[in-house]
PDB file of N, CA, C and O in Angstrom:
ATOM      1  N   UNK A   1      15.089  -2.352  41.477  1.00  0.00           N
ATOM      2  CA  UNK A   1      16.431  -1.788  41.331  1.00  0.00           C
ATOM      3  C   UNK A   1      17.489  -2.861  41.582  1.00  0.00           C
ATOM      4  O   UNK A   1      18.498  -2.923  40.878  1.00  0.00           O
ATOM      5  N   UNK A   2      17.254  -3.704  42.587  1.00  0.00           N
ATOM      6  CA  UNK A   2      18.236  -4.755  42.874  1.00  0.00           C
ATOM      7  C   UNK A   2      18.305  -5.772  41.734  1.00  0.00           C
ATOM      8  O   UNK A   2      19.352  -6.372  41.491  1.00  0.00           O
ATOM      9  N   UNK A   3      17.180  -5.959  41.037  1.00  0.00           N
ATOM     10  CA  UNK A   3      17.165  -6.861  39.884  1.00  0.00           C
ATOM     11  C   UNK A   3      18.174  -6.423  38.820  1.00  0.00           C
ATOM     12  O   UNK A   3      18.721  -7.249  38.089  1.00  0.00           O
ATOM     13  N   UNK A   4      18.404  -5.141  38.749  1.00  0.00           N
ATOM     14  CA  UNK A   4      19.326  -4.568  37.766  1.00  0.00           C
ATOM     15  C   UNK A   4      20.672  -4.215  38.395  1.00  0.00           C
ATOM     16  O   UNK A   4      21.470  -3.496  37.793  1.00  0.00           O
ATOM     17  N   UNK A   5      20.928  -4.723  39.615  1.00  0.00           N
ATOM     18  CA  UNK A   5      22.193  -4.523  40.337  1.00  0.00           C
ATOM     19  C   UNK A   5      22.510  -3.049  40.587  1.00  0.00           C
ATOM     20  O   UNK A   5      23.670  -2.638  40.545  1.00  0.00           O
ATOM     21  N   UNK A   6      21.468  -2.260  40.845  1.00  0.00           N
ATOM     22  CA  UNK A   6      21.600  -0.826  41.140  1.00  0.00           C
ATOM     23  C   UNK A   6      22.274  -0.046  40.011  1.00  0.00           C
ATOM     24  O   UNK A   6      22.950   0.954  40.255  1.00  0.00           O
ATOM     25  N   UNK A   7      22.085  -0.512  38.770  1.00  0.00           N
ATOM     26  CA  UNK A   7      22.723   0.137  37.621  1.00  0.00           C
ATOM     27  C   UNK A   7      21.686   0.624  36.619  1.00  0.00           C
ATOM     28  O   UNK A   7      20.613   0.040  36.462  1.00  0.00           O
ATOM     29  N   UNK A   8      22.038   1.700  35.957  1.00  0.00           N
ATOM     30  CA  UNK A   8      21.211   2.280  34.893  1.00  0.00           C
ATOM     31  C   UNK A   8      21.253   1.361  33.678  1.00  0.00           C
ATOM     32  O   UNK A   8      22.327   0.933  33.258  1.00  0.00           O
ATOM     33  N   UNK A   9      20.107   1.064  33.124  1.00  0.00           N
ATOM     34  CA  UNK A   9      20.024   0.199  31.950  1.00  0.00           C
ATOM     35  C   UNK A   9      20.685   0.834  30.727  1.00  0.00           C
ATOM     36  O   UNK A   9      21.109   0.121  29.817  1.00  0.00           O
ATOM     37  N   UNK A  10      20.777   2.142  30.694  1.00  0.00           N
ATOM     38  CA  UNK A  10      21.306   2.826  29.512  1.00  0.00           C
ATOM     39  C   UNK A  10      22.811   3.066  29.552  1.00  0.00           C
ATOM     40  O   UNK A  10      23.492   2.881  28.543  1.00  0.00           O
ATOM     41  N   UNK A  11      23.337   3.474  30.703  1.00  0.00           N
ATOM     42  CA  UNK A  11      24.773   3.780  30.767  1.00  0.00           C
ATOM     43  C   UNK A  11      25.571   2.730  31.529  1.00  0.00           C
ATOM     44  O   UNK A  11      26.795   2.676  31.410  1.00  0.00           O
ATOM     45  N   UNK A  12      24.891   1.896  32.312  1.00  0.00           N
ATOM     46  CA  UNK A  12      25.584   0.857  33.067  1.00  0.00           C
ATOM     47  C   UNK A  12      26.227   1.331  34.357  1.00  0.00           C
ATOM     48  O   UNK A  12      26.848   0.537  35.064  1.00  0.00           O
ATOM     49  N   UNK A  13      26.090   2.615  34.677  1.00  0.00           N
ATOM     50  CA  UNK A  13      26.670   3.160  35.900  1.00  0.00           C
ATOM     51  C   UNK A  13      25.735   2.935  37.082  1.00  0.00           C
ATOM     52  O   UNK A  13      24.513   2.927  36.930  1.00  0.00           O
ATOM     53  N   UNK A  14      26.328   2.750  38.270  1.00  0.00           N
ATOM     54  CA  UNK A  14      25.534   2.604  39.482  1.00  0.00           C
ATOM     55  C   UNK A  14      24.924   3.949  39.866  1.00  0.00           C
ATOM     56  O   UNK A  14      25.448   5.011  39.529  1.00  0.00           O
ATOM     57  N   UNK A  15      23.811   3.875  40.574  1.00  0.00           N
ATOM     58  CA  UNK A  15      23.156   5.073  41.095  1.00  0.00           C
ATOM     59  C   UNK A  15      23.854   5.498  42.377  1.00  0.00           C
ATOM     60  O   UNK A  15      24.027   4.686  43.285  1.00  0.00           O
ATOM     61  N   UNK A  16      24.262   6.779  42.463  1.00  0.00           N
ATOM     62  CA  UNK A  16      24.835   7.313  43.702  1.00  0.00           C
ATOM     63  C   UNK A  16      23.751   7.478  44.747  1.00  0.00           C
ATOM     64  O   UNK A  16      23.991   7.298  45.940  1.00  0.00           O
ATOM     65  N   UNK A  17      22.545   7.824  44.289  1.00  0.00           N
ATOM     66  CA  UNK A  17      21.401   8.011  45.171  1.00  0.00           C
ATOM     67  C   UNK A  17      20.140   7.828  44.329  1.00  0.00           C
ATOM     68  O   UNK A  17      20.219   7.625  43.118  1.00  0.00           O
ATOM     69  N   UNK A  18      19.001   7.899  44.966  1.00  0.00           N
ATOM     70  CA  UNK A  18      17.749   7.684  44.249  1.00  0.00           C
ATOM     71  C   UNK A  18      17.196   8.959  43.615  1.00  0.00           C
ATOM     72  O   UNK A  18      16.166   8.916  42.944  1.00  0.00           O
ATOM     73  N   UNK A  19      17.860  10.079  43.818  1.00  0.00           N
ATOM     74  CA  UNK A  19      17.384  11.354  43.272  1.00  0.00           C
ATOM     75  C   UNK A  19      17.363  11.379  41.749  1.00  0.00           C
ATOM     76  O   UNK A  19      16.567  12.105  41.153  1.00  0.00           O
ATOM     77  N   UNK A  20      18.227  10.598  41.116  1.00  0.00           N
ATOM     78  CA  UNK A  20      18.306  10.600  39.650  1.00  0.00           C
ATOM     79  C   UNK A  20      17.561   9.418  39.018  1.00  0.00           C
ATOM     80  O   UNK A  20      17.547   9.285  37.794  1.00  0.00           O
ATOM     81  N   UNK A  21      16.951   8.574  39.826  1.00  0.00           N
ATOM     82  CA  UNK A  21      16.302   7.356  39.343  1.00  0.00           C
ATOM     83  C   UNK A  21      14.987   7.635  38.624  1.00  0.00           C
ATOM     84  O   UNK A  21      14.123   8.342  39.143  1.00  0.00           O
ATOM     85  N   UNK A  22      14.843   7.073  37.423  1.00  0.00           N
ATOM     86  CA  UNK A  22      13.584   7.107  36.679  1.00  0.00           C
ATOM     87  C   UNK A  22      13.315   5.706  36.151  1.00  0.00           C
ATOM     88  O   UNK A  22      14.189   4.839  36.171  1.00  0.00           O
ATOM     89  N   UNK A  23      12.093   5.501  35.680  1.00  0.00           N
ATOM     90  CA  UNK A  23      11.718   4.232  35.061  1.00  0.00           C
ATOM     91  C   UNK A  23      11.874   4.354  33.557  1.00  0.00           C
ATOM     92  O   UNK A  23      11.350   5.279  32.937  1.00  0.00           O
ATOM     93  N   UNK A  24      12.590   3.425  32.990  1.00  0.00           N
ATOM     94  CA  UNK A  24      12.814   3.394  31.550  1.00  0.00           C
ATOM     95  C   UNK A  24      11.953   2.300  30.933  1.00  0.00           C
ATOM     96  O   UNK A  24      11.957   1.165  31.409  1.00  0.00           O
ATOM     97  N   UNK A  25      11.222   2.630  29.886  1.00  0.00           N
ATOM     98  CA  UNK A  25      10.462   1.623  29.150  1.00  0.00           C
ATOM     99  C   UNK A  25      11.404   0.995  28.123  1.00  0.00           C
ATOM    100  O   UNK A  25      11.890   1.675  27.219  1.00  0.00           O
ATOM    101  N   UNK A  26      11.653  -0.288  28.268  1.00  0.00           N
ATOM    102  CA  UNK A  26      12.542  -0.973  27.337  1.00  0.00           C
ATOM    103  C   UNK A  26      11.955  -0.951  25.931  1.00  0.00           C
ATOM    104  O   UNK A  26      12.654  -0.663  24.960  1.00  0.00           O
ATOM    105  N   UNK A  27      10.680  -1.253  25.834  1.00  0.00           N
ATOM    106  CA  UNK A  27       9.935  -1.113  24.589  1.00  0.00           C
ATOM    107  C   UNK A  27       8.995   0.067  24.798  1.00  0.00           C
ATOM    108  O   UNK A  27       8.249   0.073  25.776  1.00  0.00           O
ATOM    109  N   UNK A  28       9.002   1.060  23.924  1.00  0.00           N
ATOM    110  CA  UNK A  28       8.139   2.231  24.126  1.00  0.00           C
ATOM    111  C   UNK A  28       6.671   1.839  24.334  1.00  0.00           C
ATOM    112  O   UNK A  28       6.178   0.885  23.734  1.00  0.00           O
ATOM    113  N   UNK A  29       5.995   2.590  25.189  1.00  0.00           N
ATOM    114  CA  UNK A  29       4.571   2.335  25.435  1.00  0.00           C
ATOM    115  C   UNK A  29       3.778   2.391  24.133  1.00  0.00           C
ATOM    116  O   UNK A  29       2.807   1.656  23.960  1.00  0.00           O
ATOM    117  N   UNK A  30       4.188   3.253  23.234  1.00  0.00           N
ATOM    118  CA  UNK A  30       3.472   3.389  21.963  1.00  0.00           C
ATOM    119  C   UNK A  30       3.577   2.133  21.100  1.00  0.00           C
ATOM    120  O   UNK A  30       2.799   1.955  20.163  1.00  0.00           O
ATOM    121  N   UNK A  31       4.542   1.260  21.417  1.00  0.00           N
ATOM    122  CA  UNK A  31       4.705   0.004  20.676  1.00  0.00           C
ATOM    123  C   UNK A  31       4.309  -1.185  21.546  1.00  0.00           C
ATOM    124  O   UNK A  31       4.928  -2.248  21.497  1.00  0.00           O
ATOM    125  N   UNK A  32       3.260  -0.979  22.346  1.00  0.00           N
ATOM    126  CA  UNK A  32       2.719  -2.033  23.210  1.00  0.00           C
ATOM    127  C   UNK A  32       3.646  -2.386  24.358  1.00  0.00           C
ATOM    128  O   UNK A  32       3.610  -3.507  24.864  1.00  0.00           O
ATOM    129  N   UNK A  33       4.465  -1.454  24.768  1.00  0.00           N
ATOM    130  CA  UNK A  33       5.401  -1.719  25.854  1.00  0.00           C
ATOM    131  C   UNK A  33       4.945  -1.158  27.183  1.00  0.00           C
ATOM    132  O   UNK A  33       5.772  -0.684  27.962  1.00  0.00           O
ATOM    133  N   UNK A  34       3.646  -1.198  27.468  1.00  0.00           N
ATOM    134  CA  UNK A  34       3.125  -0.600  28.685  1.00  0.00           C
ATOM    135  C   UNK A  34       2.990  -1.541  29.863  1.00  0.00           C
ATOM    136  O   UNK A  34       2.209  -1.263  30.773  1.00  0.00           O
ATOM    137  N   UNK A  35       3.726  -2.654  29.881  1.00  0.00           N
ATOM    138  CA  UNK A  35       3.608  -3.613  30.979  1.00  0.00           C
ATOM    139  C   UNK A  35       4.664  -3.380  32.051  1.00  0.00           C
ATOM    140  O   UNK A  35       5.679  -2.726  31.810  1.00  0.00           O
ATOM    141  N   UNK A  36       4.415  -3.919  33.227  1.00  0.00           N
ATOM    142  CA  UNK A  36       5.340  -3.777  34.354  1.00  0.00           C
ATOM    143  C   UNK A  36       6.691  -4.427  34.059  1.00  0.00           C
ATOM    144  O   UNK A  36       7.730  -3.919  34.481  1.00  0.00           O
ATOM    145  N   UNK A  37       6.680  -5.545  33.338  1.00  0.00           N
ATOM    146  CA  UNK A  37       7.924  -6.239  33.009  1.00  0.00           C
ATOM    147  C   UNK A  37       8.774  -5.480  31.998  1.00  0.00           C
ATOM    148  O   UNK A  37       9.908  -5.870  31.721  1.00  0.00           O
ATOM    149  N   UNK A  38       8.241  -4.416  31.458  1.00  0.00           N
ATOM    150  CA  UNK A  38       8.924  -3.622  30.453  1.00  0.00           C
ATOM    151  C   UNK A  38       9.715  -2.461  31.065  1.00  0.00           C
ATOM    152  O   UNK A  38      10.267  -1.637  30.335  1.00  0.00           O
ATOM    153  N   UNK A  39       9.770  -2.394  32.379  1.00  0.00           N
ATOM    154  CA  UNK A  39      10.426  -1.271  33.051  1.00  0.00           C
ATOM    155  C   UNK A  39      11.806  -1.652  33.570  1.00  0.00           C
ATOM    156  O   UNK A  39      12.024  -2.768  34.042  1.00  0.00           O
ATOM    157  N   UNK A  40      12.726  -0.706  33.475  1.00  0.00           N
ATOM    158  CA  UNK A  40      14.070  -0.871  34.014  1.00  0.00           C
ATOM    159  C   UNK A  40      14.513   0.478  34.572  1.00  0.00           C
ATOM    160  O   UNK A  40      13.994   1.513  34.155  1.00  0.00           O
ATOM    161  N   UNK A  41      15.463   0.485  35.507  1.00  0.00           N
ATOM    162  CA  UNK A  41      15.923   1.750  36.070  1.00  0.00           C
ATOM    163  C   UNK A  41      16.864   2.490  35.132  1.00  0.00           C
ATOM    164  O   UNK A  41      17.679   1.885  34.434  1.00  0.00           O
ATOM    165  N   UNK A  42      16.734   3.803  35.132  1.00  0.00           N
ATOM    166  CA  UNK A  42      17.674   4.632  34.377  1.00  0.00           C
ATOM    167  C   UNK A  42      17.856   5.958  35.098  1.00  0.00           C
ATOM    168  O   UNK A  42      17.001   6.394  35.869  1.00  0.00           O
ATOM    169  N   UNK A  43      18.990   6.583  34.827  1.00  0.00           N
ATOM    170  CA  UNK A  43      19.214   7.938  35.325  1.00  0.00           C
ATOM    171  C   UNK A  43      18.299   8.885  34.564  1.00  0.00           C
ATOM    172  O   UNK A  43      17.990   8.660  33.394  1.00  0.00           O
ATOM    173  N   UNK A  44      17.876   9.929  35.228  1.00  0.00           N
ATOM    174  CA  UNK A  44      17.016  10.931  34.589  1.00  0.00           C
ATOM    175  C   UNK A  44      17.653  11.474  33.306  1.00  0.00           C
ATOM    176  O   UNK A  44      17.002  11.524  32.262  1.00  0.00           O
ATOM    177  N   UNK A  45      18.920  11.878  33.382  1.00  0.00           N
ATOM    178  CA  UNK A  45      19.571  12.452  32.199  1.00  0.00           C
ATOM    179  C   UNK A  45      19.755  11.426  31.085  1.00  0.00           C
ATOM    180  O   UNK A  45      19.651  11.775  29.909  1.00  0.00           O
ATOM    181  N   UNK A  46      20.025  10.178  31.428  1.00  0.00           N
ATOM    182  CA  UNK A  46      20.137   9.126  30.410  1.00  0.00           C
ATOM    183  C   UNK A  46      18.784   8.930  29.735  1.00  0.00           C
ATOM    184  O   UNK A  46      18.703   8.788  28.515  1.00  0.00           O
ATOM    185  N   UNK A  47      17.728   8.923  30.535  1.00  0.00           N
ATOM    186  CA  UNK A  47      16.368   8.769  30.019  1.00  0.00           C
ATOM    187  C   UNK A  47      16.036   9.927  29.072  1.00  0.00           C
ATOM    188  O   UNK A  47      15.475   9.714  27.997  1.00  0.00           O
ATOM    189  N   UNK A  48      16.380  11.136  29.472  1.00  0.00           N
ATOM    190  CA  UNK A  48      16.112  12.311  28.642  1.00  0.00           C
ATOM    191  C   UNK A  48      16.908  12.274  27.343  1.00  0.00           C
ATOM    192  O   UNK A  48      16.386  12.619  26.283  1.00  0.00           O
ATOM    193  N   UNK A  49      18.163  11.859  27.422  1.00  0.00           N
ATOM    194  CA  UNK A  49      18.991  11.796  26.232  1.00  0.00           C
ATOM    195  C   UNK A  49      18.456  10.736  25.264  1.00  0.00           C
ATOM    196  O   UNK A  49      18.528  10.919  24.048  1.00  0.00           O
ATOM    197  N   UNK A  50      17.920   9.633  25.792  1.00  0.00           N
ATOM    198  CA  UNK A  50      17.375   8.586  24.919  1.00  0.00           C
ATOM    199  C   UNK A  50      16.229   9.104  24.076  1.00  0.00           C
ATOM    200  O   UNK A  50      16.177   8.852  22.872  1.00  0.00           O
ATOM    201  N   UNK A  51      15.308   9.828  24.700  1.00  0.00           N
ATOM    202  CA  UNK A  51      14.165  10.323  23.951  1.00  0.00           C
ATOM    203  C   UNK A  51      13.423   9.188  23.271  1.00  0.00           C
ATOM    204  O   UNK A  51      12.944   8.272  23.940  1.00  0.00           O
ATOM    205  N   UNK A  52      13.322   9.237  21.951  1.00  0.00           N
ATOM    206  CA  UNK A  52      12.598   8.228  21.171  1.00  0.00           C
ATOM    207  C   UNK A  52      13.539   7.217  20.501  1.00  0.00           C
ATOM    208  O   UNK A  52      13.107   6.428  19.661  1.00  0.00           O
ATOM    209  N   UNK A  53      14.812   7.241  20.871  1.00  0.00           N
ATOM    210  CA  UNK A  53      15.779   6.314  20.263  1.00  0.00           C
ATOM    211  C   UNK A  53      15.532   4.881  20.723  1.00  0.00           C
ATOM    212  O   UNK A  53      14.927   4.649  21.769  1.00  0.00           O
ATOM    213  N   UNK A  54      16.004   3.930  19.933  1.00  0.00           N
ATOM    214  CA  UNK A  54      15.990   2.537  20.367  1.00  0.00           C
ATOM    215  C   UNK A  54      16.992   2.393  21.517  1.00  0.00           C
ATOM    216  O   UNK A  54      17.836   3.265  21.723  1.00  0.00           O
ATOM    217  N   UNK A  55      16.895   1.305  22.255  1.00  0.00           N
ATOM    218  CA  UNK A  55      17.843   1.073  23.355  1.00  0.00           C
ATOM    219  C   UNK A  55      19.281   1.063  22.854  1.00  0.00           C
ATOM    220  O   UNK A  55      20.158   1.677  23.462  1.00  0.00           O
ATOM    221  N   UNK A  56      19.523   0.378  21.761  1.00  0.00           N
ATOM    222  CA  UNK A  56      20.890   0.276  21.234  1.00  0.00           C
ATOM    223  C   UNK A  56      21.409   1.644  20.803  1.00  0.00           C
ATOM    224  O   UNK A  56      22.530   2.015  21.153  1.00  0.00           O
ATOM    225  N   UNK A  57      20.615   2.393  20.054  1.00  0.00           N
ATOM    226  CA  UNK A  57      21.036   3.732  19.629  1.00  0.00           C
ATOM    227  C   UNK A  57      21.292   4.638  20.825  1.00  0.00           C
ATOM    228  O   UNK A  57      22.237   5.426  20.824  1.00  0.00           O
ATOM    229  N   UNK A  58      20.445   4.522  21.847  1.00  0.00           N
ATOM    230  CA  UNK A  58      20.616   5.344  23.047  1.00  0.00           C
ATOM    231  C   UNK A  58      21.896   4.971  23.784  1.00  0.00           C
ATOM    232  O   UNK A  58      22.623   5.847  24.253  1.00  0.00           O
ATOM    233  N   UNK A  59      22.171   3.683  23.887  1.00  0.00           N
ATOM    234  CA  UNK A  59      23.401   3.247  24.570  1.00  0.00           C
ATOM    235  C   UNK A  59      24.640   3.761  23.849  1.00  0.00           C
ATOM    236  O   UNK A  59      25.612   4.164  24.489  1.00  0.00           O
ATOM    237  N   UNK A  60      24.608   3.747  22.522  1.00  0.00           N
ATOM    238  CA  UNK A  60      25.730   4.263  21.732  1.00  0.00           C
ATOM    239  C   UNK A  60      25.873   5.772  21.953  1.00  0.00           C
ATOM    240  O   UNK A  60      26.983   6.264  22.158  1.00  0.00           O
ATOM    241  N   UNK A  61      24.767   6.503  21.912  1.00  0.00           N
ATOM    242  CA  UNK A  61      24.796   7.952  22.109  1.00  0.00           C
ATOM    243  C   UNK A  61      25.282   8.305  23.508  1.00  0.00           C
ATOM    244  O   UNK A  61      26.056   9.247  23.677  1.00  0.00           O
ATOM    245  N   UNK A  62      24.837   7.563  24.501  1.00  0.00           N
ATOM    246  CA  UNK A  62      25.259   7.827  25.878  1.00  0.00           C
ATOM    247  C   UNK A  62      26.727   7.490  26.055  1.00  0.00           C
ATOM    248  O   UNK A  62      27.432   8.192  26.778  1.00  0.00           O
ATOM    249  N   UNK A  63      27.206   6.433  25.413  1.00  0.00           N
ATOM    250  CA  UNK A  63      28.629   6.101  25.492  1.00  0.00           C
ATOM    251  C   UNK A  63      29.478   7.217  24.883  1.00  0.00           C
ATOM    252  O   UNK A  63      30.529   7.561  25.424  1.00  0.00           O
ATOM    253  N   UNK A  64      29.031   7.779  23.769  1.00  0.00           N
ATOM    254  CA  UNK A  64      29.752   8.921  23.163  1.00  0.00           C
ATOM    255  C   UNK A  64      29.764  10.111  24.118  1.00  0.00           C
ATOM    256  O   UNK A  64      30.781  10.785  24.281  1.00  0.00           O
ATOM    257  N   UNK A  65      28.615  10.355  24.744  1.00  0.00           N
ATOM    258  CA  UNK A  65      28.504  11.458  25.698  1.00  0.00           C
ATOM    259  C   UNK A  65      29.445  11.228  26.887  1.00  0.00           C
ATOM    260  O   UNK A  65      30.078  12.160  27.383  1.00  0.00           O
ATOM    261  N   UNK A  66      29.523   9.987  27.326  1.00  0.00           N
ATOM    262  CA  UNK A  66      30.411   9.614  28.433  1.00  0.00           C
ATOM    263  C   UNK A  66      31.870   9.896  28.062  1.00  0.00           C
ATOM    264  O   UNK A  66      32.634  10.413  28.878  1.00  0.00           O
ATOM    265  N   UNK A  67      32.245   9.560  26.850  1.00  0.00           N
ATOM    266  CA  UNK A  67      33.613   9.822  26.394  1.00  0.00           C
ATOM    267  C   UNK A  67      33.904  11.318  26.335  1.00  0.00           C
ATOM    268  O   UNK A  67      34.996  11.755  26.697  1.00  0.00           O
ATOM    269  N   UNK A  68      32.921  12.109  25.877  1.00  0.00           N
ATOM    270  CA  UNK A  68      33.106  13.567  25.810  1.00  0.00           C
ATOM    271  C   UNK A  68      33.245  14.187  27.193  1.00  0.00           C
ATOM    272  O   UNK A  68      34.086  15.060  27.407  1.00  0.00           O
ATOM    273  N   UNK A  69      32.410  13.729  28.142  1.00  0.00           N
ATOM    274  CA  UNK A  69      32.409  14.327  29.477  1.00  0.00           C
ATOM    275  C   UNK A  69      33.546  13.836  30.358  1.00  0.00           C
ATOM    276  O   UNK A  69      33.973  14.545  31.269  1.00  0.00           O
ATOM    277  N   UNK A  70      34.035  12.648  30.102  1.00  0.00           N
ATOM    278  CA  UNK A  70      35.113  12.097  30.922  1.00  0.00           C
ATOM    279  C   UNK A  70      34.707  11.963  32.378  1.00  0.00           C
ATOM    280  O   UNK A  70      33.693  11.343  32.699  1.00  0.00           O
ATOM    281  N   UNK A  71      35.508  12.550  33.253  1.00  0.00           N
ATOM    282  CA  UNK A  71      35.258  12.417  34.696  1.00  0.00           C
ATOM    283  C   UNK A  71      33.988  13.136  35.153  1.00  0.00           C
ATOM    284  O   UNK A  71      33.501  12.868  36.251  1.00  0.00           O
ATOM    285  N   UNK A  72      33.451  14.023  34.354  1.00  0.00           N
ATOM    286  CA  UNK A  72      32.215  14.733  34.711  1.00  0.00           C
ATOM    287  C   UNK A  72      30.965  13.895  34.466  1.00  0.00           C
ATOM    288  O   UNK A  72      29.874  14.271  34.894  1.00  0.00           O
ATOM    289  N   UNK A  73      31.118  12.754  33.774  1.00  0.00           N
ATOM    290  CA  UNK A  73      29.953  11.946  33.424  1.00  0.00           C
ATOM    291  C   UNK A  73      29.190  11.462  34.654  1.00  0.00           C
ATOM    292  O   UNK A  73      27.960  11.486  34.668  1.00  0.00           O
ATOM    293  N   UNK A  74      29.907  11.026  35.678  1.00  0.00           N
ATOM    294  CA  UNK A  74      29.256  10.500  36.882  1.00  0.00           C
ATOM    295  C   UNK A  74      28.333  11.543  37.512  1.00  0.00           C
ATOM    296  O   UNK A  74      27.217  11.212  37.916  1.00  0.00           O
ATOM    297  N   UNK A  75      28.775  12.776  37.601  1.00  0.00           N
ATOM    298  CA  UNK A  75      27.906  13.805  38.180  1.00  0.00           C
ATOM    299  C   UNK A  75      26.764  14.160  37.221  1.00  0.00           C
ATOM    300  O   UNK A  75      25.663  14.484  37.667  1.00  0.00           O
ATOM    301  N   UNK A  76      27.017  14.100  35.899  1.00  0.00           N
ATOM    302  CA  UNK A  76      25.961  14.357  34.922  1.00  0.00           C
ATOM    303  C   UNK A  76      24.852  13.324  35.046  1.00  0.00           C
ATOM    304  O   UNK A  76      23.675  13.679  35.114  1.00  0.00           O
ATOM    305  N   UNK A  77      25.221  12.047  35.075  1.00  0.00           N
ATOM    306  CA  UNK A  77      24.175  11.021  35.094  1.00  0.00           C
ATOM    307  C   UNK A  77      23.471  10.954  36.445  1.00  0.00           C
ATOM    308  O   UNK A  77      22.341  10.470  36.510  1.00  0.00           O
ATOM    309  N   UNK A  78      24.084  11.414  37.508  1.00  0.00           N
ATOM    310  CA  UNK A  78      23.440  11.404  38.825  1.00  0.00           C
ATOM    311  C   UNK A  78      22.784  12.735  39.180  1.00  0.00           C
ATOM    312  O   UNK A  78      22.489  12.990  40.348  1.00  0.00           O
ATOM    313  N   UNK A  79      22.557  13.581  38.179  1.00  0.00           N
ATOM    314  CA  UNK A  79      21.827  14.827  38.398  1.00  0.00           C
ATOM    315  C   UNK A  79      20.403  14.486  38.836  1.00  0.00           C
ATOM    316  O   UNK A  79      19.747  13.662  38.199  1.00  0.00           O
ATOM    317  N   UNK A  80      19.919  15.100  39.901  1.00  0.00           N
ATOM    318  CA  UNK A  80      18.565  14.786  40.387  1.00  0.00           C
ATOM    319  C   UNK A  80      17.471  15.132  39.385  1.00  0.00           C
ATOM    320  O   UNK A  80      17.611  16.038  38.565  1.00  0.00           O
ATOM    321  N   UNK A  81      16.385  14.384  39.479  1.00  0.00           N
ATOM    322  CA  UNK A  81      15.196  14.685  38.692  1.00  0.00           C
ATOM    323  C   UNK A  81      14.693  16.056  39.142  1.00  0.00           C
ATOM    324  O   UNK A  81      14.549  16.282  40.343  1.00  0.00           O
ATOM    325  N   UNK A  82      14.422  16.974  38.217  1.00  0.00           N
ATOM    326  CA  UNK A  82      13.932  18.300  38.605  1.00  0.00           C
ATOM    327  C   UNK A  82      12.632  18.216  39.408  1.00  0.00           C
ATOM    328  O   UNK A  82      11.776  17.374  39.139  1.00  0.00           O
ATOM    329  N   UNK A  83      12.503  19.090  40.383  1.00  0.00           N
ATOM    330  CA  UNK A  83      11.281  19.231  41.188  1.00  0.00           C
ATOM    331  C   UNK A  83      10.897  17.980  41.974  1.00  0.00           C
ATOM    332  O   UNK A  83       9.718  17.777  42.265  1.00  0.00           O
ATOM    333  N   UNK A  84      11.861  17.148  42.318  1.00  0.00           N
ATOM    334  CA  UNK A  84      11.594  15.967  43.136  1.00  0.00           C
ATOM    335  C   UNK A  84      12.253  16.166  44.492  1.00  0.00           C
ATOM    336  O   UNK A  84      13.374  16.666  44.583  1.00  0.00           O
ATOM    337  N   UNK A  85      11.549  15.772  45.540  1.00  0.00           N
ATOM    338  CA  UNK A  85      12.142  15.849  46.876  1.00  0.00           C
ATOM    339  C   UNK A  85      13.362  14.930  46.955  1.00  0.00           C
ATOM    340  O   UNK A  85      13.360  13.855  46.355  1.00  0.00           O
ATOM    341  N   UNK A  86      14.395  15.335  47.681  1.00  0.00           N
ATOM    342  CA  UNK A  86      15.576  14.478  47.829  1.00  0.00           C
ATOM    343  C   UNK A  86      15.203  13.123  48.431  1.00  0.00           C
ATOM    344  O   UNK A  86      14.346  13.029  49.309  1.00  0.00           O
ATOM    345  N   UNK A  87      15.872  12.070  47.935  1.00  0.00           N
ATOM    346  CA  UNK A  87      15.650  10.698  48.384  1.00  0.00           C
ATOM    347  C   UNK A  87      16.816  10.245  49.235  1.00  0.00           C
ATOM    348  O   UNK A  87      17.743  11.008  49.508  1.00  0.00           O
ATOM    349  N   UNK A  88      16.756   9.005  49.645  1.00  0.00           N
ATOM    350  CA  UNK A  88      17.843   8.436  50.444  1.00  0.00           C
ATOM    351  C   UNK A  88      18.920   7.850  49.522  1.00  0.00           C
ATOM    352  O   UNK A  88      18.702   7.677  48.323  1.00  0.00           O
ATOM    353  N   UNK A  89      20.079   7.550  50.106  1.00  0.00           N
ATOM    354  CA  UNK A  89      21.177   6.940  49.358  1.00  0.00           C
ATOM    355  C   UNK A  89      20.819   5.509  48.987  1.00  0.00           C
ATOM    356  O   UNK A  89      20.028   4.864  49.674  1.00  0.00           O
ATOM    357  N   UNK A  90      21.403   5.013  47.899  1.00  0.00           N
ATOM    358  CA  UNK A  90      21.222   3.614  47.519  1.00  0.00           C
ATOM    359  C   UNK A  90      22.083   2.774  48.438  1.00  0.00           C
ATOM    360  O   UNK A  90      23.240   3.114  48.688  1.00  0.00           O
ATOM    361  N   UNK A  91      21.533   1.680  48.943  1.00  0.00           N
ATOM    362  CA  UNK A  91      22.254   0.822  49.891  1.00  0.00           C
ATOM    363  C   UNK A  91      23.323   0.026  49.207  1.00  0.00           C
ATOM    364  O   UNK A  91      24.026  -0.748  49.856  1.00  0.00           O
TER     365      UNK A  91
END
């Protein structure tokens, strides 16, 4: 996480806490992207919105979503992963 400066690879926003943190595959596993070096942090909702999109397409889609949500975007992207125990705050 510190390697990425506590920021989501998809939206560029910092994590408020670890409850929304997921691992993002930069290159999909289906395209030989199953290595440890292929992982980056992302918010759960950003990861879900990306789906099967390329990184660039996902970043564009998330930026549009950010513009639509305005001030609500921060709470949207920091929504906790469902069914996960609460984590500690990011230092």
